[in-house]
C-alpha positions as CSV (number, residue, x, y, z in Angstrom):
1,X,13.0,-16.7,5.9
2,X,15.4,-17.0,3.0
3,X,14.7,-16.7,-0.8
4,X,15.2,-19.8,-3.0
5,X,18.0,-18.0,-4.8
6,X,19.9,-15.3,-3.0
7,X,20.4,-12.2,-5.1
8,X,22.6,-9.1,-4.7
9,X,19.6,-7.0,-3.9
10,X,19.2,-4.2,-1.3
11,X,16.0,-2.3,-0.5
12,X,15.8,0.9,1.5
13,X,16.1,0.1,5.2
14,X,13.5,2.8,6.2
15,X,10.8,0.9,4.3
16,X,11.4,-2.2,6.5
17,X,10.5,-0.1,9.5
18,X,7.7,1.8,7.9
19,X,3.9,1.9,8.6
20,X,2.3,3.4,5.5
21,X,-1.0,5.2,5.2
22,X,-2.6,5.5,1.8
23,X,-4.4,8.8,1.0
24,X,-6.8,9.5,-1.8
25,X,-6.3,13.3,-1.8
26,X,-9.7,14.4,-2.9
27,X,-11.4,12.5,-0.1
28,X,-9.0,12.8,2.9
29,X,-9.3,16.4,4.2
30,X,-10.2,19.8,2.8
31,X,-7.7,22.3,4.2
32,X,-8.1,25.1,1.7
33,X,-11.6,25.8,0.3
34,X,-10.2,28.4,-2.0
35,X,-8.8,25.6,-4.2
36,X,-12.2,23.7,-4.3
37,X,-13.2,22.6,-7.8
38,X,-16.5,23.8,-9.4
39,X,-19.5,21.8,-8.3
40,X,-17.7,20.5,-5.3
41,X,-20.0,18.1,-3.4
42,X,-20.7,18.4,0.4
43,X,-18.1,16.6,2.4
44,X,-19.3,13.0,3.0
45,X,-21.7,12.9,0.1
46,X,-21.9,9.4,-1.6
47,X,-18.9,9.1,-3.9
48,X,-19.4,8.8,-7.7
49,X,-17.1,8.2,-10.5
50,X,-17.0,11.9,-11.4
51,X,-17.6,13.8,-8.2
52,X,-15.2,16.1,-6.4
53,X,-15.2,16.5,-2.6
54,X,-12.5,19.2,-2.2
55,X,-9.7,17.3,-0.4
56,X,-6.2,18.8,-1.0
57,X,-2.6,18.9,0.1
58,X,-3.3,21.5,2.8
59,X,-5.8,19.1,4.3
60,X,-3.1,16.4,4.5
61,X,-0.7,18.9,6.2
62,X,-3.4,19.8,8.7
63,X,-3.8,16.1,9.7
64,X,-0.2,15.0,9.9
65,X,-0.4,15.1,13.7
66,X,-3.4,12.8,13.6
67,X,-1.4,10.3,11.5
68,X,1.6,10.6,13.8
69,X,-0.6,9.8,16.8
70,X,-1.7,6.7,15.0
71,X,1.9,5.6,14.6
72,X,2.2,6.2,10.8
73,X,5.6,7.1,9.5
74,X,5.1,6.9,5.7
75,X,2.5,8.3,3.3
76,X,1.5,6.9,-0.1
77,X,-0.5,9.5,-2.0
78,X,-2.6,8.7,-5.0
79,X,-1.7,11.0,-8.0
80,X,-1.5,14.7,-7.4
81,X,-0.6,16.0,-10.8
82,X,-2.8,18.0,-13.2
83,X,-5.7,15.9,-14.4
84,X,-9.3,16.3,-15.3
85,X,-10.4,13.4,-13.1
86,X,-10.9,13.1,-9.3
87,X,-8.4,10.3,-9.1
88,X,-5.8,12.0,-11.3
89,X,-4.8,8.9,-13.3
90,X,-5.5,10.9,-16.5
91,X,-2.3,12.9,-16.3
92,X,-2.3,16.1,-18.3
93,X,0.9,17.7,-16.9
94,X,3.5,15.6,-15.0
95,X,5.3,18.7,-13.7
96,X,2.3,20.6,-12.3
97,X,0.4,20.0,-9.0
98,X,-3.3,19.9,-9.8
99,X,-4.6,23.3,-8.7
100,X,-7.6,21.6,-7.0
101,X,-5.0,20.1,-4.6
102,X,-2.7,23.2,-4.3
103,X,0.5,24.2,-6.0
104,X,4.2,23.6,-5.8
105,X,4.5,25.6,-2.6
106,X,1.8,23.4,-1.0
107,X,3.7,20.3,-2.1
108,X,7.0,21.6,-0.6
109,X,5.2,22.5,2.7
110,X,3.8,19.0,2.8
111,X,7.1,17.3,2.2
112,X,8.8,19.6,4.8
113,X,6.1,19.0,7.4
114,X,6.1,15.3,6.9
115,X,9.9,15.0,7.0
116,X,9.9,17.2,10.2
117,X,7.8,14.4,11.8
118,X,10.1,11.7,10.4
119,X,7.4,10.7,7.8
120,X,8.3,9.7,4.3
121,X,6.1,10.5,1.3
122,X,5.9,8.4,-1.9
123,X,4.0,9.6,-5.0
124,X,1.9,7.7,-7.5
125,X,3.4,7.6,-11.0
126,X,1.4,6.8,-14.1
127,X,4.0,6.1,-16.8
128,X,2.0,3.8,-19.0
129,X,-0.5,6.3,-20.3
130,X,-1.4,9.9,-20.1
131,X,-4.6,12.0,-20.3
132,X,-6.0,13.5,-23.5
133,X,-4.9,16.9,-22.3
134,X,-1.2,15.9,-22.3
135,X,0.7,18.3,-24.5
136,X,2.0,15.7,-27.0
137,X,-1.4,14.2,-27.5
138,X,-3.1,17.6,-27.9
139,X,-0.5,18.5,-30.5
140,X,-1.4,15.4,-32.5
141,X,-5.1,16.4,-32.2
142,X,-4.3,19.9,-33.5
143,X,-1.6,19.2,-36.1
144,X,-2.3,15.6,-37.2
145,X,0.3,14.3,-39.5
146,X,2.5,17.4,-39.1
147,X,2.9,16.8,-35.3
148,X,6.4,16.0,-34.2
149,X,4.8,13.8,-31.5
150,X,3.2,11.2,-33.6
151,X,5.6,8.5,-32.3
152,X,4.9,9.4,-28.7
153,X,1.7,7.2,-28.8
154,X,0.6,4.1,-30.8
155,X,-1.3,5.9,-33.5
156,X,-2.9,3.9,-36.3
157,X,-4.9,6.5,-38.1
158,X,-5.6,10.3,-38.4
159,X,-7.4,12.3,-37.4
160,X,-7.5,10.9,-33.9
161,X,-11.0,9.7,-32.8
162,X,-10.3,10.8,-29.2
163,X,-13.8,12.1,-28.4
164,X,-16.1,10.5,-31.0
165,X,-17.1,7.1,-29.7
166,X,-19.1,6.4,-32.8
167,X,-15.9,6.0,-34.8
168,X,-13.4,3.2,-34.2
169,X,-10.5,4.0,-31.9
170,X,-7.3,4.6,-33.9
171,X,-4.8,4.8,-31.2
172,X,-3.9,2.4,-28.4
173,X,-5.3,3.2,-24.9
174,X,-5.3,1.6,-21.5
175,X,-8.0,-1.1,-21.6
176,X,-9.4,0.6,-24.7
177,X,-10.4,3.8,-22.7
178,X,-9.8,6.6,-25.1
179,X,-9.2,9.1,-22.3
180,X,-6.0,7.2,-21.5
181,X,-3.7,7.1,-24.5
182,X,-0.9,4.7,-24.1
183,X,2.7,6.0,-24.3
184,X,5.1,4.5,-26.8
185,X,7.9,3.9,-24.3
186,X,10.1,2.4,-27.0
187,X,10.4,5.8,-28.5
188,X,13.6,7.4,-27.0
189,X,12.1,10.9,-26.5
190,X,9.2,9.4,-24.6
191,X,11.5,7.4,-22.4
192,X,13.7,10.4,-21.7
193,X,10.7,12.5,-20.8
194,X,9.2,9.9,-18.4
195,X,12.6,9.2,-16.7
196,X,13.2,12.9,-16.3
197,X,9.8,13.2,-14.5
198,X,10.8,10.3,-12.3
199,X,14.0,12.0,-11.3
200,X,12.5,15.5,-10.9
201,X,10.0,14.6,-8.2
202,X,12.6,12.7,-6.2
203,X,14.8,15.8,-6.5
204,X,11.9,17.8,-5.1
205,X,11.8,15.7,-2.0
206,X,9.6,12.8,-2.7
207,X,10.8,9.6,-1.1
208,X,9.8,7.2,-3.8
209,X,7.3,6.1,-6.4
210,X,4.3,3.8,-6.4
211,X,4.0,2.7,-10.1
212,X,0.6,2.4,-11.7
213,X,0.0,-0.7,-13.9
214,X,3.7,-1.2,-14.6
215,X,3.1,-4.6,-16.1
216,X,1.5,-2.8,-19.1
217,X,4.9,-1.6,-20.0
218,X,6.2,-4.9,-21.2
219,X,9.8,-3.8,-21.7
220,X,11.8,-4.6,-18.5
221,X,14.6,-2.4,-19.7
222,X,12.4,0.7,-19.1
223,X,12.0,-0.2,-15.5
224,X,15.7,-1.0,-15.2
225,X,16.4,2.5,-16.5
226,X,13.8,3.9,-14.2
227,X,15.5,2.4,-11.2
228,X,18.8,3.7,-12.3
229,X,17.7,7.3,-12.5
230,X,15.7,7.2,-9.3
231,X,18.4,5.5,-7.3
232,X,21.0,7.9,-8.7
233,X,19.0,10.8,-7.4
234,X,18.3,9.2,-4.1
235,X,19.7,5.7,-3.3
236,X,17.2,5.5,-0.4
237,X,14.1,6.1,-2.6
238,X,11.5,3.4,-2.6
239,X,10.1,1.9,-5.8
240,X,6.9,-0.2,-5.4
241,X,4.9,-1.5,-8.3
242,X,1.2,-2.3,-8.7
243,X,1.4,-6.0,-9.5
244,X,-1.6,-8.1,-8.5
245,X,-0.2,-11.6,-8.9
246,X,3.3,-13.1,-9.0
247,X,5.8,-10.3,-9.3
248,X,9.0,-12.3,-9.6
249,X,9.9,-10.8,-13.1
250,X,10.1,-7.3,-11.5
251,X,11.8,-8.3,-8.2
252,X,15.2,-9.4,-9.6
253,X,17.1,-6.5,-8.0
254,X,17.2,-4.4,-11.2
255,X,13.7,-2.9,-11.2
256,X,11.4,-2.6,-8.2
257,X,12.1,-2.8,-4.5
258,X,8.7,-4.4,-3.9
259,X,5.1,-4.5,-5.0
260,X,1.7,-3.8,-3.6
261,X,1.0,-7.2,-1.9
262,X,-2.4,-8.0,-3.3
263,X,-1.7,-11.7,-2.9
264,X,-1.4,-11.1,0.8
265,X,-4.5,-9.0,0.7
266,X,-6.5,-11.7,-1.0
267,X,-5.3,-14.4,1.4
268,X,-6.3,-12.3,4.4
269,X,-9.7,-11.5,2.9
270,X,-10.4,-15.2,2.2
271,X,-9.3,-16.4,5.6
272,X,-10.3,-13.6,8.0
273,X,-13.3,-12.0,6.2
274,X,-14.9,-14.8,4.2
275,X,-14.0,-18.0,6.0
276,X,-13.1,-19.3,2.6
277,X,-9.8,-20.9,3.6
278,X,-9.0,-23.5,6.2
279,X,-6.3,-22.6,8.7
280,X,-3.8,-25.0,7.3
281,X,-4.5,-23.8,3.7
282,X,-4.0,-20.2,4.8
283,X,-0.7,-21.0,6.6
284,X,0.7,-22.9,3.7
285,X,-0.1,-20.1,1.3
286,X,1.5,-17.5,3.6
287,X,4.6,-19.6,4.0
288,X,4.9,-19.9,0.3
289,X,4.4,-16.2,-0.2
290,X,7.2,-15.5,2.3
291,X,9.5,-17.7,0.3
292,X,8.5,-16.4,-3.1
293,X,10.8,-13.4,-3.4
294,X,14.3,-12.4,-2.3
295,X,14.4,-11.6,1.4
296,X,15.1,-7.9,0.8
297,X,11.9,-7.7,-1.3
298,X,9.9,-9.6,1.2
299,X,10.9,-7.2,4.0
300,X,9.9,-4.2,1.7
301,X,6.5,-5.5,0.4
302,X,3.6,-3.1,0.8
303,X,1.2,-5.2,2.8
304,X,-2.4,-3.9,2.4
305,X,-5.9,-5.0,3.0
306,X,-7.6,-2.5,0.7
307,X,-7.0,0.3,-1.7
308,X,-8.7,2.7,-4.0
309,X,-9.1,-0.3,-6.4
310,X,-10.8,-2.7,-3.9
311,X,-13.7,-2.9,-1.6
312,X,-12.8,-1.9,1.9
313,X,-11.9,-4.8,4.3
314,X,-14.8,-4.1,6.7
315,X,-17.2,-4.4,3.7
316,X,-15.5,-7.6,2.6
317,X,-16.2,-8.9,6.1
318,X,-19.9,-8.1,5.8
319,X,-19.6,-5.1,8.0
320,X,-18.3,-7.3,11.0
321,X,-15.7,-4.9,12.4
322,X,-14.5,-7.7,14.9
323,X,-12.9,-9.5,12.0
324,X,-10.6,-6.5,11.4
325,X,-8.8,-7.1,14.8
326,X,-7.0,-10.4,14.1
327,X,-6.4,-9.2,10.5
328,X,-4.7,-6.0,11.7
329,X,-2.7,-7.9,14.3
330,X,-1.5,-10.2,11.5
331,X,-0.6,-7.3,9.2
332,X,1.4,-5.5,12.0
333,X,3.4,-8.7,12.9
334,X,4.1,-9.8,9.3
335,X,7.3,-9.2,7.3
336,X,6.9,-6.2,5.0
337,X,5.6,-2.7,5.4
338,X,1.9,-2.6,6.5
339,X,-0.3,0.0,4.7
340,X,-3.5,1.4,6.2
341,X,-6.0,2.6,3.7
342,X,-7.3,6.0,4.8
343,X,-10.4,5.7,7.0
344,X,-10.1,1.9,7.6
345,X,-8.9,2.6,11.1
346,X,-12.2,4.3,12.1
347,X,-14.4,1.7,10.4
348,X,-15.1,3.4,7.1
349,X,-17.0,1.0,4.7
350,X,-17.4,0.9,1.0
351,X,-17.6,-1.6,-1.9
352,X,-15.7,-1.4,-5.1
353,X,-14.8,1.8,-7.0
354,X,-16.2,4.4,-6.5
355,X,-17.7,3.4,-3.1
356,X,-14.3,2.6,-1.6
357,X,-13.3,6.2,-2.2
358,X,-15.6,7.9,0.4
359,X,-14.6,11.0,2.4
360,X,-12.8,10.6,5.7
361,X,-15.4,11.2,8.5
362,X,-13.6,13.8,10.6
363,X,-16.7,14.1,12.9
364,X,-15.4,11.7,15.6
365,X,-19.0,10.8,16.5
366,X,-18.9,8.6,13.4
367,X,-15.7,6.8,14.4
368,X,-15.4,3.3,15.7
369,X,-13.1,4.4,18.5
370,X,-12.5,0.8,19.8
371,X,-11.2,-0.2,16.4
372,X,-9.0,2.8,16.0
373,X,-7.5,2.2,19.5
374,X,-6.8,-1.4,18.7
375,X,-5.1,-0.6,15.4
376,X,-3.1,2.1,17.2
377,X,-1.9,-0.4,19.8
378,X,-1.0,-2.9,17.1
379,X,1.0,-0.3,15.2
380,X,2.8,0.7,18.5
381,X,3.7,-2.9,19.1
382,X,5.2,-3.2,15.6
383,X,7.1,0.1,16.0
384,X,8.5,-1.0,19.4
385,X,9.8,-4.4,18.3
386,X,12.4,-4.8,15.5
387,X,12.0,-8.5,15.3
388,X,8.4,-8.0,14.0
389,X,9.9,-5.9,11.1
390,X,13.2,-7.7,10.2
391,X,13.3,-10.9,12.2
392,X,12.9,-14.5,11.3
393,X,9.5,-16.2,10.7
394,X,8.2,-19.7,11.5
395,X,4.7,-21.1,11.5
396,X,4.1,-22.9,14.8
397,X,0.5,-24.1,14.7
398,X,-2.2,-24.1,11.9
399,X,-4.1,-27.3,12.3
400,X,-7.1,-28.1,10.0
401,X,-9.8,-25.5,10.4
402,X,-9.4,-24.7,14.1
403,X,-9.0,-21.0,13.0
404,X,-6.2,-20.7,15.6
405,X,-3.0,-19.7,13.9
406,X,0.4,-19.4,15.7
407,X,3.8,-18.2,14.4
408,X,7.0,-16.9,15.8
409,X,9.2,-13.8,15.0
410,X,12.6,-13.4,16.4
411,X,16.1,-11.9,16.1
412,X,19.2,-11.9,18.2
413,X,17.7,-9.8,20.9
414,X,14.0,-10.8,21.3
415,X,11.5,-13.6,20.7
416,X,7.8,-13.1,19.9
417,X,5.0,-15.7,19.5
418,X,1.8,-14.5,17.9
419,X,-1.5,-16.5,18.2
420,X,-4.5,-15.3,16.2
421,X,-8.1,-16.4,16.9
422,X,-10.5,-16.1,13.9
423,X,-13.6,-17.2,15.8
424,X,-16.1,-15.6,18.0
425,X,-15.3,-17.4,21.2
426,X,-12.3,-17.2,23.5
427,X,-10.1,-20.3,23.2
428,X,-6.9,-21.8,24.5
429,X,-4.0,-23.4,22.6
430,X,-0.9,-25.3,23.5
431,X,1.7,-23.7,21.2
432,X,4.6,-26.0,20.1
433,X,7.8,-24.1,19.7
434,X,9.5,-26.5,17.2
435,X,13.1,-25.1,16.7
436,X,12.4,-21.5,17.6
437,X,15.2,-20.4,20.0
438,X,13.1,-19.8,23.1
439,X,14.8,-20.9,26.3
440,X,13.3,-23.5,28.7
441,X,11.4,-21.7,31.5
442,X,11.5,-18.4,29.5
443,X,8.7,-16.1,30.8
444,X,6.7,-14.5,27.9
445,X,4.4,-11.6,28.4
446,X,1.4,-10.8,26.2
447,X,2.0,-7.3,24.9
448,X,-1.8,-6.7,24.6
449,X,-3.2,-8.1,27.9
450,X,-0.1,-8.3,30.2
451,X,-0.7,-12.0,30.9
452,X,2.4,-14.1,31.3
453,X,3.2,-17.6,30.2
454,X,6.2,-19.9,30.7
455,X,7.9,-22.1,28.0
456,X,8.3,-25.7,29.2
457,X,9.2,-28.8,27.3
458,X,9.3,-27.1,23.9
459,X,5.9,-25.6,24.2
460,X,3.8,-22.8,25.8
461,X,0.7,-24.4,27.4
462,X,-2.7,-23.0,27.8
463,X,-2.4,-19.8,25.9
464,X,-5.7,-18.0,26.1
465,X,-6.7,-16.1,22.9
466,X,-9.6,-13.7,22.9
467,X,-12.4,-14.0,20.4
468,X,-11.6,-12.3,17.1
469,X,-8.3,-11.2,18.5
470,X,-4.8,-12.4,19.4
471,X,-1.9,-12.4,21.7
472,X,1.7,-11.3,21.2
473,X,3.9,-13.1,23.6
474,X,7.3,-11.5,24.1
475,X,10.6,-11.9,25.9
476,X,14.0,-10.4,25.6
477,X,16.7,-12.9,24.8
478,X,19.5,-10.6,25.9
């Protein structure tokens, strides 16, 4: 598993051993009703674009033990800074925790409580655009041509038509949405301000940044400077960008450590949820993806199945929760850091935004306990076996459209063979080992069922793979 061109590039080691959990704060848990916004909706009400449910930072603190029990050791929080929206991507103040979520004391308690459980916390940074309540933008609204902040945005006329949709927009905004004025990141004071924000929250204990729409800032020197200030503050901080397609221009060792692996997500959706890819097509695409980036970036990719921007995976699978089993096992045995979207582990469903942003159902009567238990076991297997996190990779079997997919992970100490079954009947497979260093007569044990198999003649014969499931065959080489 080597990149085409080796680069002098190192990513944080902790990320390679992380299991992330993404939290949309307004919808995860309400731990402090005193901070509830006006017109808060009943917990579990159908989500809308503008509704608030009352989730907050205290709610996250209260549920850290639940996450630790699941095996999670890293959190990715959607934005938590002052904003008028429920999702907080309209940032009004980059230095203030939104009071609907808590305050700086709540943030510090969250960081301390997470770190006490050996959990890292990364924040969501929106550096391409702000909200209309951002101080520099409101100054232009109030003072027009006399504002010292005219160059902070891409203004083409005054007065700004920020709230009057009957008049043409006269400033640049993200996707033309006037509520999201785009920063002029070529302007030195803007650049200094945003880089100071990046440094500040790392100094306050955050373990990294997830970067919103970073491709919208076309100047790579901005992201190079961003990396410099973040890594200067904490060399172990993680920088992961939201890039939906090929991310090679940002993974050259001078900008991001990794990206949200939406390519991985789309391949898994098409193979496991939609039956839209043949097994050999899926395997070829996965092998190409592993080879696409430098090894350090591949081992730090944020491998997700869903997020606040996509339909939930169970919904993509037509509600068939069985399909989440081989998908999860694949995610937990694949190079890169797996990321669970809050609620997926208990079977939460939801289509595209806003339906994918429903409340976590804390009433356990509404959980799919079988799914959660299976995901917990898969996470535990990953956490127990370093070769699944940083070992080598090789596809072993992916013929035609049999929907049986086998691959190996190994390092100097252990060997693992994973076989996935993406059909509704139990099947058997003779697994060829090719050049994987598994000794003749090695006895391998399935970490899920306890069944044992013996390697003979360069293969493992008669491996029984349960319907919509898989096996993880393991033996210690030392």
